[in-house]
Structures are given as C-alpha cells and as structure tokens.
C-alpha positions in Angstrom: 204.5 -26.8 161.5 205.8 -28.4 158.5 204.8 -25.0 155.8 206.3 -22.5 159.0 209.9 -24.6 158.8 209.1 -23.8 154.7 208.3 -20.6 155.0 211.4 -19.8 157.2 213.9 -21.5 154.9 212.2 -19.8 152.1 212.4 -15.7 153.7 216.0 -16.7 154.9 216.4 -17.7 151.1 215.6 -14.4 150.2 217.5 -12.4 152.5 220.4 -14.1 151.7 219.9 -14.1 148.1 219.7 -10.1 148.1 222.8 -10.4 150.6 224.8 -12.0 148.0 223.4 -10.2 145.3 223.4 -6.5 146.0 225.8 -6.9 149.0 224.2 -5.2 151.3 220.7 -4.0 152.9 218.6 -7.4 152.9 218.5 -8.1 156.5 216.3 -5.2 156.8 213.4 -7.8 155.6 214.3 -10.2 157.8 211.8 -8.9 160.3 209.0 -8.1 158.1 209.4 -11.8 156.2 209.2 -13.2 159.8 206.4 -10.9 160.7 204.0 -11.0 157.4 205.7 -14.5 156.0 206.6 -17.3 159.0 203.9 -15.5 161.4 205.9 -14.3 163.9 204.2 -11.6 166.8 206.0 -8.7 166.4 208.3 -9.3 169.3 209.7 -12.7 168.4 209.7 -11.6 164.8 212.4 -8.9 165.7 214.1 -11.0 168.4 214.4 -14.2 166.1 215.8 -12.3 163.4 218.0 -10.4 165.5 219.6 -14.1 166.2 219.6 -15.0 162.8 221.1 -12.0 160.7 223.7 -12.1 163.9 225.0 -15.8 163.2 225.3 -14.3 159.4 227.4 -11.7 160.3 229.6 -13.6 161.9 229.9 -15.8 159.2 230.6 -13.1 156.9 233.3 -11.2 159.4 235.5 -14.8 159.0 235.7 -14.6 156.0 237.1 -10.9 155.6 239.3 -11.3 158.9 241.1 -14.5 157.0 241.5 -11.9 153.5 243.2 -9.3 156.2 239.9 -7.0 156.1 239.3 -6.0 159.7 240.9 -3.5 161.9 240.7 -5.0 165.1 241.5 -2.6 167.2 238.5 -0.3 166.4 236.5 -3.0 165.7 236.7 -4.7 169.1 236.2 -1.1 170.5 233.8 -0.3 168.4 231.7 -3.6 169.2 232.2 -4.0 172.9 230.7 -0.2 173.5 227.7 -0.9 171.2 227.2 -4.1 172.9 225.9 -1.6 175.8 223.7 0.5 173.2 222.4 -2.8 172.2 221.5 -3.6 175.4 219.6 -0.7 176.3 218.6 -0.1 173.0 216.8 -3.9 173.1 215.5 -3.3 176.7 213.7 0.1 175.6 212.4 -2.1 172.2 211.0 -4.8 174.5 209.1 -2.7 176.9 206.8 -0.5 173.4 204.2 -1.4 172.3 204.9 -4.1 169.3 202.6 -2.4 166.1 204.1 0.8 167.8 207.5 0.0 167.2 206.7 -1.6 164.0 205.4 1.9 162.8 208.9 3.5 163.9 210.9 0.2 161.7 208.8 0.7 158.6 210.5 4.8 158.6 213.5 3.2 159.4 213.0 1.0 156.4 212.5 4.0 154.3 215.7 5.6 155.1 217.2 2.8 154.1 215.8 2.4 151.0 217.1 6.5 150.5 220.5 5.4 151.0 221.0 2.0 149.2 219.7 5.1 146.2 222.9 6.5 146.8 226.2 5.9 145.2 228.4 3.6 146.9 232.2 4.4 147.0 234.3 1.6 146.1 235.6 -1.0 148.7 238.9 -0.9 146.8 240.8 1.4 148.8 244.2 0.6 149.0 245.0 -0.7 152.6 248.0 0.6 152.7 246.5 4.0 153.5 245.7 2.6 157.0 249.2 2.8 157.9 249.2 6.2 158.1 247.0 6.4 161.5 249.5 4.6 163.6 251.5 7.7 163.6 248.9 10.4 164.7 249.4 12.4 167.7 248.4 11.1 170.6 245.7 13.8 171.3 244.3 12.8 167.7 244.2 8.9 168.7 242.7 10.2 172.0 240.2 11.8 170.5 239.3 9.1 167.2 239.0 6.6 170.0 236.2 9.0 171.3 234.5 9.6 168.4 234.3 5.6 168.1 233.1 4.9 171.3 230.3 7.6 170.7 229.6 6.4 167.5 229.0 2.9 169.1 227.0 3.7 171.9 224.7 6.1 169.2 224.7 2.8 166.7 224.4 0.0 169.0 220.9 2.0 170.7 219.0 1.7 167.4 220.7 -1.5 166.5 219.2 -3.0 170.0 216.2 -0.7 169.7 214.5 -2.1 166.3 216.6 -5.7 166.3 218.5 -5.0 162.9 222.1 -5.9 162.3 222.6 -1.8 161.5 225.6 -2.4 159.2 224.0 0.7 157.3 224.9 3.4 160.1 228.0 0.6 161.5 230.1 1.8 158.3 229.9 5.1 158.3 230.0 5.1 161.6 234.1 3.4 161.7 234.5 6.0 158.6 233.8 9.1 160.4 235.3 8.3 163.8 238.2 6.8 162.5 238.9 7.5 158.8 239.7 4.0 157.6 239.5 2.9 154.3 236.2 1.3 152.9 237.0 -2.2 152.7 238.4 -2.3 156.0 235.6 -0.7 157.5 233.3 -3.3 156.1 235.1 -5.7 157.3 235.3 -4.6 160.9 231.7 -3.3 161.2 230.2 -7.0 160.6 232.1 -7.6 164.3 229.4 -5.3 165.6 227.0 -6.6 163.3 227.4 -9.8 165.2 227.7 -8.4 168.3 224.8 -6.2 168.6 222.5 -8.7 166.6 223.5 -11.3 169.5 222.8 -8.9 172.1 219.5 -8.1 171.5 218.5 -11.6 171.1 220.0 -12.6 174.8 218.1 -9.9 175.8 214.9 -10.9 174.2 215.4 -14.4 174.5 215.2 -13.6 178.6 211.8 -12.5 177.8 210.8 -15.9 176.1 210.7 -14.0 172.5 212.9 -15.9 170.3 211.9 -18.9 168.2 215.3 -20.7 167.9 213.8 -23.4 165.5 212.8 -20.4 163.1 215.8 -18.7 163.3 217.8 -21.7 162.9 215.6 -22.6 159.6 216.2 -18.9 158.7 219.9 -18.7 158.9 220.2 -22.5 156.9 217.4 -20.7 153.9 220.1 -17.7 154.3 223.4 -19.8 153.3 221.8 -21.5 150.5 220.5 -18.0 149.3 223.5 -16.8 149.7 225.5 -18.5 147.8 223.1 -18.3 144.8 222.9 -14.3 145.0 227.0 -14.4 144.9 227.2 -16.8 141.7 224.2 -14.6 140.3 225.8 -11.2 141.6 229.5 -12.2 139.2 226.9 -12.5 136.0 224.8 -9.1 136.9 227.7 -6.9 137.9 227.5 -4.4 135.5 223.5 -4.0 136.5 224.5 -3.0 140.0 222.7 0.0 140.0 219.4 -1.4 138.5 220.0 -3.8 141.4 220.1 -1.3 144.1 217.0 0.3 142.4 214.8 -2.6 142.4 216.0 -3.8 146.0 215.0 -0.1 147.2 211.9 -0.2 145.8 210.8 -3.3 147.2 211.9 -1.7 150.4 209.7 1.2 149.9 206.8 -1.3 149.0 206.7 -3.8 152.2 207.8 -0.1 154.3 204.9 1.8 153.2 202.8 -1.8 154.1 203.7 -2.1 157.6 202.7 2.0 157.8 199.3 1.2 156.6 199.2 -1.8 158.9 200.6 0.0 162.3 199.3 3.3 161.5 196.2 3.5 163.5 198.1 1.7 166.6 201.0 4.7 166.5 198.5 7.4 165.8 196.1 6.3 168.8 199.6 5.8 170.7 200.3 9.8 169.9 203.9 8.5 168.4 
C-alpha cells in the first residue's frame, strides 16, 4: 500500500513537473504511468487519470479566470456540449477491450508527440482583438456557435473515449470555431478539459473503475511537481523548443512500448 502511494505521488509529480516545465502535453502520460508504474488495470487507469487530469485543469482554470483569460460564453458552450460527447465517448471506451483501447491510445500519443514538435504560436496575442467579434452580424455569430457545438461534440467524444483532458484538441477547436486570441483559447479550454475529465471519471466511477485514493495521491504529486516545473521553466525558457523535443521523444518511446505490449490483442481483435 505504501509502495503504491509513493509510486502514485511520483507519477503525479512527473506529470505536474512536465506541465509546469513545458506548459502542456504532460497529462497524456497520466494513463501510462498509472498503468505501468502504479499497476492499475487498463480501464481503471483511464478512469482514474481522467479524474486527476480534471482536478489539475480546474486548478489552472481558476488562475486564468482571475487574470481575465477566459471568454465565458464560448468556454461554457464548449464545455456543456462537450460533456455530451464525453459521456458517449467514455461509455464506448468502457465497453471496449482494455488492451485494444490502449493500442489506440498509443496511436493518439504519437499524434500528440508530433503536434508538440510543431512550432507553437505566441500566447500573447492582444486580448483587444477579441472585441471585434462583439460586432459581428447575427449570421456570423450563429455560424460561430454552430462550429463551437460541432467541435465540442467531436473533441468531447474523443476525450471521453480515451480518458484524456484533450487540451491539445480543444485549443485548436476554439481557435477555428471562434477566432479568439490564443491566450483566451488556452484559458477557456481548461474549463472543458476539467469538465470532460470529470464527466469521464464519473462515468467510469459508476462501473467501479476509479481508484479514488490513487487519484488523490496523483493530484497531490502533480501540485508539487508543477511548482518545481514552473520554477525550472523560468530558468530554461530559452531552451523551450529543445525541452518540447525531448518530451515528444519520451512520448514516442512510451507509445511504441504500448503498441508493442498491446498489438497482439489489437490485431486479434481486428482493429
């Protein structure tokens, strides 16, 4: 029991440290850590990591909200409709064979790693640019709302199916559907990350697939790791691109290991 607690704290610390250091992508490692380090079963690892990621996202969302980095209308709309997608996606994920699901999860990790290698746009786009959207014609507003709803349903479904926060999908979804500045998309996305994760966790919890103690330990470790990561990020900020590449390489290695471990079952199931 003590060993599992220490491993959970360590795993959460690694995820939090990565998030604090490079600003995103670290939560994709939550499920593999709970699976191969903590020792949870595939579905329990997914359900528990969804809860841990949700708690972390809501904590970060509060900080962005205090700084005014949230466009509330779009954030709430995306979160509400995305919840429906997450509920459906997580239900489908629960009934799928665990190792087949992990095989697909590994493929998703490769996609995330590839996206992390792409140059990131600046998050310092002037917020005043967002004021122009208030004067759009009603037809354009209706089109924007429809795009938000469609993007939310799609991203929410993928988030629930894989048990991830989905921030790397939500931010582009908000940018494409609303045209809001990057800093607002990042802040607004965290409401959906937390909501999707919580929806998935509750769905899994109904089937007894959430380890509550491990989730709490993971969150505690994440808070400590995040604080250390943010401090180091200030010193290493000129090397941010190199850090992203190193982390992407780690994601690729873990993904390839998961593909190797789960490929026989996936192939047998004719994925």
